[in-house]
C-alpha positions, 0 to 999 in steps of 0.5 A, spaced: 491 532 525 498 530 523 500 522 524 506 520 527 508 516 521 506 516 513 500 511 512 497 508 506 491 504 506 490 498 502 484 495 499 480 501 497 473 499 493 469 504 495 468 512 496 467 511 503 473 508 505 476 513 500 473 519 503 474 516 510 482 514 509 483 521 506 480 526 511 483 521 517 490 523 514 492 518 510 498 519 506 496 514 500 490 510 498 492 503 495 487 501 489 488 493 487 488 493 479 491 487 477 485 482 476 489 476 479 488 479 485 482 479 490 478 485 490 481 487 484 477 495 481 477 497 474 480 503 471 474 507 471 473 506 479 480 508 480 479 515 477 472 515 479 474 515 487 480 519 486 476 524 483 473 525 490 479 526 494 485 530 495 491 531 498 493 524 498 497 519 494 494 514 488 497 507 488 496 501 485 497 494 487 499 488 482 502 481 483 508 478 480 505 475 474 502 482 470 506 484 465 511 490 467 508 494 460 501 493 463 503 496 470 506 502 466 500 503 462 496 503 468 501 508 472 499 512 466 492 512 465 490 512 473 496 517 475 499 513 479 505 516 483 508 509 486 505 501 486 505 496 491 508 490 488 506 483 491 512 477 489 510 471 492 517 466 492 514 462 486 512 468 482 516 470 476 520 476 477 518 482 473 522 484 467 523 491 464 523 497 468 517 500 472 516 507 471 515 509 478 517 507 485 515 501 489 513 498 496 515 490 495 511 485 499 516 479 498 516 473 502 523 473 503 528 479 502 534 475 501 540 479 498 539 476 491 532 478 491 535 485 493 540 485 487 534 483 482 529 488 485 535 494 484 535 492 476 528 492 475 525 497 480 530 503 478 525 508 480 526 506 486 523 501 492 521 500 499 519 493 503 513 491 506 513 486 511 507 483 515 506 486 523 508 479 525 514 478 520 518 485 521 525 484 521 531 488 520 532 490 513 537 494 509 531 497 505 526 502 509 521 497 511 513 498 511 509 494 516 502 491 513 496 490 517 492 493 522 495 493 529 491 493 535 491 501 537 494 500 544 500 497 541 500 503 536 506 506 540 510 500 542 510 498 535 513 505 532 518 505 538 520 498 537 521 497 529 521 504 527 518 503 520 518 507 514 510 507 515 504 503 516 500 500 511 493 499 513 487 494 511 481 498 508 474 494 508 467 493 504 461 497 505 455 494 509 451 497 503 453 503 499 454 509 503 454 505 509 461 502 512 463 500 520 469 505 521 470 503 528 477 499 528 480 504 523 478 510 527 481 507 533 488 506 529 488 513 526 486 516 533 492 512 536 497 514 530 495 522 531 501 526 534 
């Protein structure tokens, strides 16, 4: 069933999450590929899990300190169509153009930050905000976090986000995962 807005799920690290989220209508799966970030997976894991799902974007997540050349290499190797780029306030800005569009998570989207992003992310970008920090932005705004299912309709009506980025989880043991929270959110997002 179609969802009210585009949904991506980040932190994918197991087959249960990948297949469940793809089956529930997620538009994309986000794999953390930067070894400096918590929960990072390797290229072999991304390729294996991506091979088990169809009809979803495969997206890589990176921090601000990984070289753009390495990001572009991983984009090519993993067949990524987009990236998530975390840019903490103290992190250096990426140097050089990124090969695919990006969703950018910044601590503050000041005008000078947006200008700098436009020069580096020439393939295009959109911003990510935590659910509790969403504010007006000249760029399309994605909301990150798992909202309470009862608040989904109000959240969408009030903030009109470009999309929602949900957080995946870990398996209890291989093949066993509790999907109650994600299931309730996906059901609240059904048209």
